[in-house]
N, C-alpha and C positions, 0 to 999 in steps of 0.2 A: 590405480583402480579405475574401473569403468563407471561412469555416472550418467544417469538419465535425468534431464531437466524437463519438467512439464510446464508448458505455457508458450505464449507467442507474442507477448507484449514488450513494452519498453523495460519493465521490471526484469523480465526474463533475459532480455539482451544484456542488461547490466550484470546480472548474475552469471551469464555465460562468459562475458568479458572477464570477470574476476576469477571465476572457476578455472578458466583456461590458463591462468597465470600460476596455478598451484603445481608445485613439484610432484605432488602425489597423484596427479591425474594421468591416466593412460589415454582413454578416449572419452570425450564428452559427446553424448547424444542429446537431441532435443526433439520433443514431440508436442505440438506440430511445428514449433519454431517459426521463424520468419527470415527474410533475406539477410537481415543484419546478424541474427543469431547464427546463420549458416557460415559466417566468417570464422566462427569459433567452435562449431559443433557439427556433427553429422546429423542431418535432418531425417527424422522418422515420421512419415506421414500417417500419424495415428491420432484419432480423436481421443482426448483425455477422458471423455465420458465412457469410452469403451475399455472398461477395466480389464476384461479378459485379454484383449489385444495388448494392453500395456504390460500385463504380467507375462504373457507369452514372449514379448520382445525382451523383457528383462532376463528371462531364463535362457533364451537363445543367445543373448549377447553378454552373458556373465556380468550383469549389472550388479554392482555392490552397494550403490546408494542411489535412491531416487529423491530428487529435490522438487517439491511441488510448489510452483510459483503462485498461481492464482487461488482465489478463495473457493470457487465453485467446486473443483474436484475434492477439496478438503471436506467441505460440508457434505458432499456426495459420498464420502467414505472410501475414497481411493487409497488413503493411507492405511485404513483398516485392512483392506483386501491385500495390499502388498505385504503388510506385516504378517498376515496369516500364512503367506508363502515364504516367510523368513527372509524377506528382502528389507534391508534397512531403509528408512524413510526420514527425510527432513520435512516435518510438518505434522500437525496434530491429527488424531483420530476424529471421526465425525462428532462424537459426543463433546470432545474438548473444543472443536471448531464452532460449537454453538455460541461461543463468546463473540464470534462475528456473525454467525448465521441467524441469530435471534437476538434482537435488541432487548426484548422482554426478558429472555433468559439472563442476560448480563445484568439488567437492572435489578432483577430479583436476587441474583447472587450478591450484588453490591449491598442491597438492603440487609440480607442475612449476615454478611461479613462486616458490616459497618464501614464500608468503603465510601468515601465522600463522592457524591454524584448529584445531578440535578433531580429535584422532585419530579415524580412521574406518575403516569397511570397507564396500565396495559389495557387496551380495548380490543374487543373481538367482534364488534358489530357496529353498524353505522349509528344506530340509535344510542347505544351505550357510549360511543365516542362523542356524540353531540352533547350528551348529558355531562360527561366528564370534562368537556371543554370549558364549561362554566366555572370550574375550580381553578383555572389558570388565568393569570394576567396576560395582557398583550405587551410585546410580541410573544408568540408561543411557538414551540418547535414541534413539528409533526414528523414522525419517522415511520417508514415502512418497517415492519418487524424483521423481514428477511433480507436477503441479498438484493442490492439494487445498483450495483456497479458505481457506487459513490454518488448516485443521483436520487436517492430515496428520501431526502431530507427537505422539508419546507420550513422556512422561518416566516411564519405568517404575522404580518403587522396588523391585520384586521380580522374580525370574526368571519367575514365573508371569505377571506383567503384561507383561513383554517378549515372552514366547512368545505371549500372546494378541494383542498388537499385530501381531506378525509373521504369525500365523495369519490375522488379518483382511486383511492386505495380500496374502499369497500365496494366499488363497482366491479372489482375483480374477484374471482373465486379465491377464498382463503386469505383475503387481504387483512391480516391482523396489523395493528399499529401500536405505537407508543406515543403518548403525548407528554411533553416535558416542559418544565419552566425554562425560559430563556436565560442563559448565563451570560453575564457581561464580563469581559476581560480579554486577554490575549491567549490564542491557542498555540500549543506546541505539541510535537509528537516525540515520544520517547520509546525506544526500542530496546528489548532485552532478548537474549537467548536463554532458554530454559529447557532442561530435560525432565521437568516435572518436580525437581527438587532444588537443584542449583540454579541460581540466577546470575547471568553475566550481562551487565549493561552493554548496549550495542549502539550508542550514539543517539543524537537527537536531530530534529529537523523542523522546519516550518513550511507548510504547504500553502498554496494559494488556490482556494476552491472556486471562487467566483470566476465567471468567464471573462469579465471585463476589467480594464484598468481601474484602480481605486477600489477594488473589491465590489464591483457592481455586476448586476445581471444574475442569471440563475447559477446554481451550484453545478459543478462538473466533477469528474473523477480526479481533477487536479490540473492546473495550468502551469505549475512551476513550483520549485522548492529550493531551499538552501539548507545547508548543514555546516556547523552546528547551530542549534537554536540557542543563542547566548542568553536569551531571556530566561531560559531554564538553567539557572545557575547550578553549580555543583551542590549547593545546599538544598535547593529545590528538587534537584534530581534525586538526591538521597531520600528526601522526604517522600517523593512520589513512589520510590521503590518500597519504602517502609510502610506507607499508609495505603497504597493502592495495589502495586504489582505483587509484592510478597503475600499479602492476604488473599489475593486472587489465586495465585499458584497453590497456596495451601488449601484453599477452599475447594479447588478443582481436584486436588489429590485426595482430600478427605471424602469427596463425593464419588471416588472411584473412577474419575475421568481425568487423570493427570495430563497436563498440557505439555507437549514436547514440540519445540520449534522456535519460531520467532514470535514474540508477543509484542504487538504495537499498540501502545496506549495513546489515544488522543486526549490531551489534557487541556483544561481551561484554568488560567491563572486569574482567579477572581479576587475581589476584595476580602472574601471570607476564607481564602486559601485555595490550594489546589483541589480541583474536582475532575473526575473522570467523565469525559464526554462519551467515549465508546472505545471498544477494542476491535482490532483487526487481528486475524490469526495468521497473517503472512506479512511480508514486506510491503510497504506502501509503494504506490506508483504515482508520482515520480520521486518519492523520497528515497527509494532504493538506489536510484541512479546517483544521487549525491553521496549517499553512504558508501557505495562501492568505490567512488572516486577518492574518498578519504581513507578507506580501510587499508592498512598496511600489513595486517596479519593474513595468514593463510585461510581463506574462506572455507575451502574444502575440509581442512582439519577441524575447524570449528563446527561445521555442519555434521561431520561424521561423529564427533564427540557428543553432540546434541542427540543424534539418532541412537547412539549406543549407550546413552546414560552416563557418560564419563566427563561431563563438563567440569566437575569438581577438580579434575586433574589438569585442566587447561589454564594457562595464564589469561589475564584479561585481554580482550582484543585491543590492538593498538591502532589509533586513528591519527592521521596527520593533523597538525594544528591549523592547517590551511582551511579556508572556506571553500566549499563546493556549491555551485548554483546551477540549476537546470531550468531551461525554458521549453515549454511544450509548444510544438507546432501542431495545430489542429486543422482539420479539414473544414472548409467553409460550411456553416450550418450547424456545427457542433455547439452545444450539446443536444440540439434537436435532431434533425435529419442531416447527417454529414454528407457532403458531396464526395462520392467515391470516384476513383479512376483518374484523379489529378496527377499529372506527371511531376516527378521529383528529380531534380538534377543538381549537379555541382556539389555532391557530398564530399568529394575529394578537396574541393576548394574550401569548404567549410572546415574540414578536418585540418587543413593546412594553417588555419588561424590558431590552432592549438586546442580547439574545442573537441570534445568526444561526442559523436552523434550516435545515440541509441535509437534503434528503429522500433516502432510499436505497430501501428496499423499500416503495414506496407505489404506489397506482394510484387513478384517479378513476373512481368508479362513479356515474353519474347526478348528478354534481356533488358527491358526497361523497367525502372522502379516506379510504381504508382501507389497512390493512397488507397487503402482498403478499409479504413476505420475512422473513428472520430478523432482520437489522438494519434498522430502519425509519427512524429519524431520528438525526441527530447535532446536538446542541444545543451551540453554540460561542460562546465569549465571549473578550474580550481585555481585559487590565488590566495595571497596573504590576507585579503580583506574582501568584504562583500562587494564593495563598489568596483574593485578590479575584476573580481570573478564575474560580476554582472556585465561589465564592459566586454570581457572576453567572450562570454556566452552570446551576447547580442551581435558581436562581430561574426561569430559562426552562423547565427541566424541570417544575417544580412548577406552572407556569401552563398546561401542556398538559392536554388531556383525552384520555387514551389508556389506558383501563381495562385493556386486555389487554397493555399494555406494561410493561417493567421496565428498570431500569438499575442499575449499580453506584453506590454513594453515596460512593466514596472515590477518585475519579480525581484524580491528582496528589498522593497521600498521601506519597510519598517526598520530593518536593521541598518540600512544606509542612513536613515534619519537619526538613528541612535549614534552611529559612528560620527555623524556630523556635529554632534553636540560637544 
């Protein structure tokens, strides 16, 4: 079958890499893609925001499934418009994508459904936000209500920091926000596939959001990840599905907005039990890279069953027992103003180490690969344990020639510390 993949990041490169291995695939197309994705797919230079152009392309090329990678097209209703034209889609409609598109929507749903999460206040004005801030102890979490590319969260240690974060949000038009109590514990990410009724667990991971070693510096879209997150034991995973994910899927269906696609739950393992931090309506980036490296099942078959509402007929996805770990190479200046145009070389040498290099913010200029975004490459490796996977990934990083790039050097440190005990 012909498949169109929407997106241009490292997540989409990982999806293209895995979809290309499916025996059911005829031709994979990608819009707009990147030079790495072009190794696996035919590139279509179409803006994902141009829904009419996407639909026309699907009709002309007999596309039987569209896989939407990033969150913005989902929130923008691309899946709705494709389904109107009877084109199968992996990804939720706009109403269901509110689980990611609006932090306030999700918090209100959790309150109605009794899903454990941090205490919160939805605020829609600067004055109201400042008044609500007094109800929370420090540190306090300030979140932009809408999409923010993984960078709309401030953990404020002081009242001044909290007020500055709110000022930044309400200085913009329509800047709604959510104020949350700060949760203490360890974070883990749990993924499930759901067609709105059936739920299939789809692995776990731990991300590293802070830009610097030792989890220091500002939040980013993610500087690295590993899978599985062994801190999320089978018992805790079952508990998360029973207490958090299943009630969410039911509440969405009961509200007439069933969720179809991959649901990504960010969880906090607190002293009081599991709590939901937030939902994403798509695969994480860079979590997708480590999940794809471990996945042994046919990704295309699972995505098609999700889109067609037949997940109940599918066996559970099979993942390798190995650990996968990925290191993000970012452009100097990220997450502020990243330096664009930096030359990237020796990808073949990096791949020769055994690492898999997924491209994110890259472009080809006259046959030369250069950086075009904040997060540029994700260097990914798989091994029997985290320490070995980490060593393999950093061997790949060190083989690259990317002078204007940088990375964290401690991805996987928590799990390595546990393995050492």
